[in-house]
N, C-alpha and C positions, 0 to 999 in steps of 0.2 A: 246200108254199111258193108256191103260186100265189094262195092267200088272202091270204098276208102282202104279196105284192106288190100286188094289188088293193086293200087296205087303205091300203098307202102311198101309193098313186095317189090314191085318194079323199082323204086327208089332205093330201096337197099341192094337190089342186085347191081344196078348201076354203079351205085357208090363201091361196091365191092371190085366190079370190072374196071373202075376207074383206078381205084390204089392197086390192083394187079398189075396194071401197064404202067402207073407213073410214079408210084412210091409205096414205100413200107407203111404199115399202122404204127402209131405211137409206141404200141407194146413191143415193137421189133426193133427198136433202137439200140443202140449200144454206146458206149462210152460213158464218163462220168461226169462230164458238162451237163447243165441243166438243159432239158430238151424243150421247155416251154418258154416262149418269148415273153417279156415283161408286159403286163397288163397296164396299159396308159389310160388317161382320162384328159380332159382339158386342162387340169392344174398341173398334171405330171410330164405332159407330152415335149414342151421346150426343154425342160432339163434332160430329159432322155436323149433327143437328138444331137444336143449339144454336148453330151458326155463323151461320145465315142467317136472315133475319126470317121466310122462307115456304119451308119445306122439304116437299118429297113423296119418299116413300119406296115403291118399288114391292117389295113381297114376295111372291117367286115361288118356284118349284123347277123344277130342270131338266127333270124328267119332265112337267111340267104343259102340257098342250096350251093351254088357254085364256091361260096366261102367256107362252108364246111366241108368241100373237097380239098381246098388249098391249105384249110388249118393244119393237117399232118405233115404235109409236105414243107409248111414254115417250121414246124417244131423240128423235122428233122434238120433242115438248115441249121435252125439256131444251136442243134446238138453237134453238127458236123463243121462248120464254118467258123474258122478263127480269123480274128480280126473284125468280125461284124457283131455287132449287138441288134438283136430283132425285139420287136414291140409289137403289140396288138391293140387296135383302137376301135372300139364298138361305135361305129359313127350315129347309131340312135341315143347312145348316152351321152356323146361328146359333141354335139352339134357345131359348137364353135369351130372345133380343129376341122371338123367336115367342112364346114362353109369358109375358112381360111384357105383350105387347100383344094377347093371346089370339087370335091369328090361327088360326082356324079354318076359313077358306075362302081359296084362293087362285085367281087373284090378288086381292091387298088392296093400295090405295095407301093408306098413312097420310099424312096433311096436319097439319104441324106448323106454328104460328106461335109466333114467338119462344120455340123450345125446347119448347111445349106441346103436346099434341095435340089437334087441334080437330075432325078427321073422319077418316072411314075410307071409301073407295070401294070395295065389292067386286065382283068380276066383271069381265069383258071387255067393256068398254064402248066405243063407237065416239071416235074421237078428238076429235070436236067436242064430246060431251057431257063427256069428261075435261077438256077444255080449258075449257069454260063453268064446270064446277065449281070448278075452280083458281082461274080467274080471279075469281071471286066473294071470294075471300081475299085478293086483292091490295090 
């Protein structure tokens, strides 16, 4: 049991270090806009990406540690970026969309413009890099 406790302490410490370097936590956000991306599933996905001119979908799984590191960053971007709609898709719960877009690695951010896929961003990247890439499509 001691080893599991040590692993959990290390995991928490690494997460804290990552957040200090690359982004604020969700409770440090400001502004009045919603800070959470829209939760999507197989049924709601198509309507979501067609609704906005620029949509970003965070494809993740609950068990994925890099996904957990990216989640607060995506929430911050959803709160900060005008002209972009953000969604999140649990690939374990929505296998049809994961198969359709050939999600092989998570986290993966799918970027859609006017309902058409234009990019995919794979991996846990720092906030500044994600924001810069997304801003390039505005």
